[in-house]
C-alpha positions in Angstrom: -0.2 -0.1 0.4 3.0 2.2 1.0 4.8 1.8 -2.3 1.7 2.3 -4.5 1.4 5.6 -2.5 5.2 6.3 -3.5 4.9 5.4 -6.8 1.6 7.8 -7.1 3.1 10.2 -5.5 6.5 10.0 -7.9 4.0 9.8 -10.9 2.7 13.5 -10.1 6.3 14.6 -9.0 7.8 17.4 -10.3 10.8 18.1 -7.7 12.6 14.6 -8.2 11.4 13.0 -11.4 13.2 15.5 -13.6 16.4 14.6 -12.1 15.9 11.0 -13.1 15.4 11.9 -16.8 18.4 14.3 -16.4 20.9 11.9 -15.2 19.7 8.8 -16.4 22.9 7.7 -17.7 24.4 7.7 -14.3 21.2 5.9 -12.4 21.6 3.2 -15.1 25.3 2.9 -14.7 24.8 2.6 -10.9 22.3 -0.1 -11.0 24.4 -2.2 -13.2 27.5 -1.7 -11.1 25.4 -2.7 -8.1 24.3 -5.8 -9.6 27.6 -6.7 -10.8 29.1 -6.2 -7.7 26.6 -9.0 -5.8 27.4 -11.0 -8.7 31.2 -11.1 -8.4 30.5 -11.3 -4.8 28.4 -14.5 -5.3 30.5 -15.5 -8.3 33.5 -15.6 -5.8 32.0 -17.6 -3.0 30.9 -20.1 -5.7 34.0 -20.6 -7.3 36.3 -20.7 -4.3 33.9 -23.3 -2.5 34.1 -25.6 -5.8 38.2 -24.8 -6.0 38.8 -25.7 -2.5 36.6 -28.8 -3.2 38.3 -29.9 -6.4 41.8 -29.4 -5.3 40.6 -31.7 -2.2 39.8 -34.5 -4.4 43.1 -34.7 -5.9 42.2 -33.8 -9.8 43.8 -36.0 -12.4 44.8 -33.1 -14.4 45.9 -29.2 -13.0 43.6 -27.8 -15.8 40.8 -29.2 -13.9 41.4 -26.4 -11.3 43.1 -23.9 -13.4 39.8 -22.2 -14.7 38.3 -22.0 -11.1 41.9 -20.4 -10.0 41.4 -17.7 -12.7 38.0 -17.2 -12.1 38.5 -16.6 -8.4 41.0 -14.0 -9.0 38.9 -12.5 -11.5 35.7 -12.2 -9.2 38.4 -11.6 -6.0 39.3 -8.4 -8.1 36.0 -7.4 -9.5 34.1 -7.3 -6.3 35.7 -4.5 -4.5 36.4 -2.8 -7.6 33.0 -2.8 -9.0 31.6 -1.8 -5.3 33.9 1.1 -5.3 33.1 2.5 -8.9 29.4 1.8 -8.0 29.6 3.9 -4.8 31.2 6.5 -6.6 28.5 6.5 -9.2 25.4 6.0 -7.2 26.7 8.8 -4.4 27.7 10.9 -6.9 24.1 10.6 -8.7 22.4 11.2 -5.6 24.8 14.1 -4.4 24.0 15.9 -7.6 20.2 15.3 -7.6 20.1 16.5 -3.8 22.4 19.3 -4.4 19.9 20.5 -7.2 16.8 19.7 -5.0 18.4 22.3 -2.3 18.9 24.9 -4.9 15.5 24.5 -6.2 13.9 24.6 -2.7 16.2 28.0 -2.0 15.1 29.6 -4.9 11.4 28.7 -4.5 11.6 30.0 -0.6 13.8 33.2 -1.9 11.3 33.9 -4.6 8.2 33.1 -2.5 9.6 34.4 0.5 7.0 37.2 1.5 4.1 34.7 1.2 5.6 31.4 2.6 5.3 32.7 6.2 1.5 32.8 5.9 1.1 29.1 5.8 4.6 27.7 7.1 6.5 28.5 10.2 10.2 29.0 10.3 10.6 25.0 11.9 8.8 23.8 8.8 11.8 25.4 6.8 14.0 23.6 9.0 12.3 20.1 8.5 12.2 20.7 4.8 16.0 21.5 4.6 17.0 18.8 7.8 14.4 16.0 7.2 13.0 16.0 3.7 15.9 16.5 1.4 17.7 13.8 3.4 14.8 11.5 3.0 15.0 12.1 -0.7 18.6 10.9 -0.5 17.9 7.9 1.0 15.0 7.0 -0.9 17.7 6.2 -3.7 20.5 5.0 -1.6 18.7 2.7 0.8 15.3 1.9 -0.8 15.4 2.3 -4.8 18.8 1.1 -5.5 18.9 -2.1 -3.1 15.6 -3.0 -4.2 15.9 -3.0 -8.1 19.4 -4.5 -7.8 17.7 -7.4 -5.3 15.2 -8.1 -8.0 17.7 -8.2 -10.7 19.7 -11.0 -8.5 16.2 -12.6 -7.6 15.4 -12.8 -11.4 18.9 -14.5 -12.3 19.3 -16.5 -9.6 15.9 -18.2 -10.2 16.7 -18.6 -13.8 19.8 -19.8 -13.2 18.9 -22.7 -10.6 16.0 -23.2 -13.3 18.9 -24.7 -15.6 19.5 -27.4 -13.0 16.2 -28.1 -11.7 12.9 -26.3 -12.3 11.1 -27.6 -9.1 13.9 -26.3 -7.1 13.8 -23.1 -8.7 10.1 -22.8 -7.6 11.4 -23.6 -4.3 13.9 -20.9 -4.1 11.1 -18.6 -5.8 9.2 -19.1 -2.8 11.6 -19.2 0.0 13.6 -15.8 -1.6 9.9 -14.7 -2.5 9.3 -14.4 1.7 12.6 -12.4 2.0 11.6 -10.0 -0.9 8.1 -9.5 -0.5 6.6 -10.9 2.7 8.8 -9.6 5.1 9.0 -6.2 3.9 5.4 -5.8 3.6 5.2 -7.1 7.3 7.7 -4.2 7.9 5.2 -1.7 6.4 2.2 -2.7 7.8 3.6 -3.1 11.3 6.2 -0.6 11.6 5.4 1.8 8.7 2.9 3.8 10.4 5.5 4.1 13.4 8.3 5.4 11.0 6.0 8.1 9.7 4.9 9.1 13.1 8.2 9.4 14.0 9.2 11.6 11.0 6.2 13.7 12.0 7.3 14.2 15.6 10.8 15.3 14.7 9.1 17.9 12.0 6.9 18.9 14.9 10.0 19.2 17.2 11.7 21.4 14.5 8.8 23.5 14.2 7.8 24.0 18.2 11.6 24.2 19.1 12.2 26.8 16.4 9.2 28.9 17.3 10.0 28.8 21.2 13.5 29.6 20.8 12.7 32.7 18.7 10.1 33.7 21.0 11.8 32.8 24.2 11.9 36.3 25.7 8.0 35.7 25.7 8.2 32.5 28.0 11.1 34.4 30.2 8.9 37.6 30.4 5.7 35.8 31.3 7.9 33.6 33.7 6.8 30.5 32.0 10.4 28.9 31.6 9.5 25.9 33.4 6.2 25.1 31.2 8.6 25.5 28.0 11.3 23.0 29.3 8.4 20.5 30.2 6.6 21.0 27.0 9.7 20.1 25.1 10.9 17.2 27.1 7.2 15.5 26.8 7.7 15.8 23.2 11.2 14.4 23.6 9.7 11.5 25.6 7.1 10.6 23.1 9.5 10.6 20.1 11.9 8.1 22.3 9.4 5.8 23.1 8.3 5.7 19.3 11.9 5.3 18.4 12.3 2.5 21.1 9.3 0.6 19.5 10.7 1.0 16.3 14.0 -0.7 17.2 11.8 -3.6 19.0 10.3 -4.5 16.0 13.5 -4.2 14.0 15.5 -6.6 16.0 12.3 -9.2 15.8 12.2 -8.8 11.8 16.1 -9.2 11.6 16.3 -11.9 13.6 13.5 -13.5 11.4 15.4 -12.7 8.4 18.4 -14.1 9.5 16.7 -17.4 10.2 15.0 -17.2 6.4 18.8 -17.4 5.5 19.4 -20.3 7.5 16.6 -22.0 6.2 17.6 -21.2 2.9 21.1 -22.2 3.4 20.0 -26.0 4.9 17.5 -26.3 1.8 20.3 -25.7 -1.0 22.8 -28.2 1.2 19.9 -30.9 1.2 19.4 -30.4 -2.8 23.0 -29.9 -3.8 23.6 -33.2 -2.0 21.1 -35.1 -3.8 21.2 -33.4 -7.2 25.0 -33.9 -7.6 25.5 -37.5 -5.9 27.4 -39.6 -8.3 28.8 -36.7 -10.3 32.7 -36.7 -11.4 34.8 -35.2 -8.2 31.9 -36.1 -5.8 29.1 -34.3 -4.7 31.4 -31.8 -2.0 32.5 -29.8 -5.0 29.3 -28.6 -5.6 28.0 -28.6 -2.5 30.6 -26.1 -1.4 30.3 -24.0 -4.5 26.2 -23.6 -4.2 26.2 -23.1 -0.3 28.7 -20.6 0.1 27.5 -18.3 -3.1 24.2 -17.8 -0.2 26.0 -16.0 2.4 27.3 -12.6 0.1 23.5 -12.2 -1.2 22.4 -11.8 2.4 24.2 -8.4 2.1 21.9 -7.8 -1.0 18.3 -9.0 0.1 18.5 -7.9 4.0 18.2 -4.4 3.6 14.8 -4.6 2.0 12.4 -4.8 4.9 14.1 -1.9 6.6 13.8 -0.1 3.2 10.2 -1.1 2.8 9.0 0.4 5.9 10.3 3.7 4.9 8.4 4.4 1.8 5.9 6.1 3.5 8.1 8.8 4.9 9.6 9.2 1.6 6.0 9.7 0.2 5.4 12.6 2.5 8.9 14.4 1.9 8.0 13.9 -1.9 4.6 15.4 -1.2 5.9 18.3 1.1 8.2 19.5 -1.7 5.4 19.3 -4.1 2.8 21.0 -2.2 5.3 24.1 -2.1 4.1 26.8 -4.3 5.6 27.4 -7.8 4.3 30.6 -7.9 3.6 33.6 -5.3 0.2 32.4 -3.5 -1.1 35.8 -3.7 -1.0 37.9 -6.8 0.7 41.2 -6.2 -0.6 44.1 -7.1 1.0 46.5 -9.8 1.1 49.0 -7.2 1.7 52.8 -7.7 3.6 54.8 -5.4 1.1 56.0 -2.9 1.3 59.8 -1.7 0.4 61.6 1.4 -0.9 60.8 4.8 -1.0 57.1 5.5 -3.8 55.2 7.6 -3.8 51.9 8.6 -7.2 50.0 9.0 -7.9 46.9 10.6 -11.4 45.9 9.9 -12.9 43.4 11.7 -9.9 40.9 11.7 -9.5 37.3 12.9 -6.5 35.1 12.4 -5.9 31.4 13.0 -2.6 29.9 11.9 -2.8 26.9 9.4 -3.8 23.2 11.3 -5.1 24.9 14.1 -8.6 26.0 15.0 -8.3 28.5 17.9 -8.3 32.3 16.9 -5.3 34.3 17.5 -7.0 37.5 16.8 -10.7 37.6 17.1 -12.6 40.7 15.4 -10.5 43.4 15.8 -11.2 46.5 14.7 -8.3 49.3 14.7 -7.2 52.4 12.7 -3.6 54.0 13.0 -3.5 57.5 11.7 -0.5 59.4 10.0 1.8 60.4 12.3 0.5 58.6 15.4 2.3 57.0 18.4 0.9 53.7 19.3 2.2 51.2 21.7 0.5 47.6 21.7 0.7 45.7 25.0 -0.2 42.4 25.7 0.9 39.0 27.6 2.8 36.5 25.7 0.6 34.6 23.0 -2.1 37.7 23.0 -1.4 38.2 19.4 0.7 41.2 19.4 3.5 39.9 17.0 0.8 38.1 15.0 -1.3 41.6 14.3 2.4 43.1 13.7 3.1 40.4 10.8 -0.4 41.1 9.4 -0.2 45.0 9.2 3.1 44.1 7.3 1.5 41.8 5.0 3.7 38.9 6.0 0.4 37.2 7.0 -3.0 37.3 5.5 -6.0 37.8 7.9 -8.5 34.3 8.0 -11.5 37.1 8.2 -11.5 40.8 7.7 -8.8 43.0 6.3 -6.0 45.0 6.8 -5.7 48.0 4.5 -2.9 51.0 3.7 -4.9 54.0 2.7 -7.6 51.4 1.3 -5.1 49.0 -0.4 -4.8 45.7 1.4 -1.4 45.2 3.0 -1.2 41.6 1.6 -1.2 42.7 -1.6 1.9 45.0 -1.6 4.5 42.0 -1.8 8.4 43.3 -1.3 6.9 47.0 -2.1 5.7 47.1 1.6 9.1 47.9 2.5 8.9 51.2 0.8 6.0 52.0 3.6 6.7 50.2 6.6 10.3 49.5 8.5 10.6 47.1 11.1 13.2 47.1 13.9 13.1 43.6 15.6 14.2 42.5 18.8 17.9 41.4 17.5 18.5 42.9 14.4 20.7 41.2 12.6 24.0 42.8 11.2 25.9 40.8 8.1 29.4 39.7 7.6 30.5 42.5 5.9 31.7 46.3 6.2 29.5 49.0 8.5 29.2 51.0 5.2 27.2 48.0 3.4 25.4 47.1 6.8 23.8 50.6 6.8 23.3 50.8 3.1 21.0 48.0 3.2 18.4 50.6 3.8 19.5 52.5 0.4 22.1 51.1 -2.0 22.3 54.3 -3.5 23.2 56.4 -0.5 26.6 58.4 -0.2 29.2 58.0 2.4 28.0 61.4 3.6 24.4 60.4 3.8 25.5 57.1 5.8 27.5 59.5 8.2 24.7 61.8 8.6 22.4 58.9 9.8 24.8 57.5 12.3 25.6 60.6 13.7 21.6 61.1 14.1 21.8 57.7 15.7 24.6 58.3 17.9 26.9 56.0 16.5 29.4 58.4 14.5 32.1 59.2 17.0 32.5 55.4 17.9 32.6 54.2 14.0 35.1 57.5 13.7 36.9 55.6 16.5 37.5 52.2 14.7 40.7 52.2 12.4 38.9 51.5 9.5 35.9 53.6 9.9 32.9 52.7 7.6 35.1 49.9 6.1 35.3 48.2 9.2 34.4 44.6 8.5 31.3 43.3 11.1 31.6 39.7 12.2 28.9 37.0 11.5 25.7 38.5 13.5 27.6 41.7 14.7 28.5 40.0 18.0 31.4 42.7 18.8 29.0 45.1 18.9 26.4 45.8 22.0 22.7 45.3 21.6 22.1 48.9 22.1 24.9 49.7 19.2 22.7 46.9 16.9 19.7 48.6 17.6 21.0 52.0 16.5 22.4 50.7 13.3 19.3 49.1 12.6 17.8 52.4 13.2 20.1 54.1 11.0 19.0 52.0 8.1 15.6 52.7 8.6 16.1 56.5 8.6 18.4 56.2 5.3 15.3 54.2 3.8 13.2 57.0 4.9 9.9 55.0 5.2 6.8 57.0 6.8 5.7 54.1 9.0 8.2 52.2 11.8 7.4 48.9 13.4 9.3 48.5 16.9 8.9 44.9 17.4 10.1 44.7 21.2 13.7 46.5 20.2 14.5 46.8 23.7 14.3 43.4 25.0 17.4 42.3 26.9 18.7 46.1 27.5 19.9 47.3 31.0 17.3 49.9 31.9 19.6 53.2 31.3 20.4 51.8 27.6 17.0 51.0 27.1 15.8 54.5 28.2 18.4 56.2 25.8 17.4 53.9 22.9 14.1 54.9 23.0 14.5 58.5 23.2 16.5 58.1 20.3 14.1 56.3 18.7 11.1 58.5 19.3 13.4 61.7 18.8 14.5 60.6 15.2 11.0 59.1 14.3 9.0 61.7 15.7 7.6 62.7 12.3 6.7 59.3 11.6 4.1 56.9 12.2 5.2 54.8 15.2 3.6 50.9 16.1 5.7 50.0 19.2 5.0 46.4 20.4 6.2 46.2 24.2 6.0 44.1 27.3 6.5 46.9 29.7 5.6 50.6 30.3 9.1 52.3 30.3 8.9 55.0 27.9 4.9 54.8 27.5 4.7 58.4 28.3 5.9 59.3 24.7 2.9 57.5 23.3 -0.1 59.2 21.7 -2.1 55.9 22.0 -1.7 52.7 24.3 -3.6 49.2 23.3 -3.9 46.3 25.3 -4.6 42.9 23.7 -5.7 39.9 25.4 -6.9 36.6 23.9 -6.8 38.2 20.6 -9.2 41.1 21.4 -9.0 44.9 22.0 -9.2 45.0 26.1 -8.1 48.9 26.5 -7.6 51.8 24.7 -6.3 55.6 25.4 -3.7 57.7 25.8 -1.3 57.1 28.7 -2.5 60.0 30.7 -6.4 58.7 30.0 -5.8 55.2 31.5 -3.7 56.2 34.0 -6.8 57.9 35.2 -9.9 56.0 34.3 -8.4 52.3 34.2 -7.2 50.5 37.5 -5.9 47.5 35.0 -3.6 50.1 33.4 -2.5 51.4 37.0 -2.2 47.8 38.3 0.3 47.2 35.0 2.3 50.1 36.0 2.8 48.9 39.5 4.1 45.6 38.2 6.6 47.2 35.9 8.0 49.3 38.5 8.2 46.0 40.9 5.9 46.9 43.5 
């Protein structure tokens, strides 16, 4: 059933199948070399067994063993040589294919990055890269190659035995058929579902762990660190139990597999003893030849049950890759330049993530006028960051709409960066010069313009003091700079870009109070003519805002100016007390 599903997935596949045609010569060569490798291994044991027995029976003429001696040498050399060439060919083929798959995946993600987040989380991307691509690689190295080669050997062995005895060929057809078909089918039926469950659990761990790490500050500030650890340990325990069940079944199945080869060896021993009795040279010459040839064939047939049970996870990986959008899921509008004051309207917006039923936001209404300074408060998981992603158009509402001057933000695509800039919790600095890092805001900016924005954010003197000034190289992620300096560089990019709306996504998390206050003052002084949407956990600097809203369980629970709320809202006063540590 699983193999049928795999074949159906491959039939409609647009990711893997094209490379089968592109590299078909290498594929065919690898299969032929694999067959020759096991043929040489079996033939080596066959001729060696015959040679030993024949030499022990005192042949009348040295020529009677000369040919087996030559064949033994030839097959003895051929087995490792063909094995080495087959490994080179098959692995080269697979690595070329998977490198092309990775390139195609990166291209797809890059081309559709603005829309990818709408249906996938960051952990899904890691799952695709770490699990699915590797599974496609194993599909060929551990399933398709061994299966086709073992089938070829199966046909060759049955035909070869049929030349000696048709009835014994039928017996071996049945016994080897159990190894090739019955045990793999048993593995699929019993262990296939567990294998699929294990893969899904690993993908879920990638997704949940990535989301939790990226949102670790939310866990810390909500004092739910122990809950975070408990959830992760629970998922790992369940995964470990599933893996243990898989391993127990694999050991039982492998034992039965070895027992089957024991039965095949005994049957072959009995048949050769009766079939060649009375032949010239004695039966022992052929008994050793036939019986010894079984052992190298174990290496060809033994991997099949384990390979068969993995076909379902390969099918799932192929389906996940083919479900990636070939084009952007949403047609990006041909935007014209929006001039004048920009107003953001959130109209009856509800949102839930794919494969979940609980709404993160529920029927939310909000208007953000041009030049307004808005603070969005809320506990961890209340929907603050989701609202920010919706405003930028990174996510699309499940219900309702969010517009920028009556145009849906989701329709802007990459053009949204001309209107909305973002400063995140941990701004990223690239491994290039300070100049290039700042010019991300606007590539055409002159050195003078870069110095100007650096002066505005308070970094000019620091950069000037560096030996190479603007050309100073920044290490990966900008770790040589403090958190406050990295945020100021992010602000410099925004100022260079000169967008009308700035979204501050908790930019002061992890900073000491003095640095935080100084950074906030710089932000609001330099952005006083802009619309500011500030997502924050606590109230330091909140008095500089025009309006404060509080989101609780996806709904707007409180709204007003800081002064109004301080006078009229006991809840707001309670938040102030908590923030001050009372």
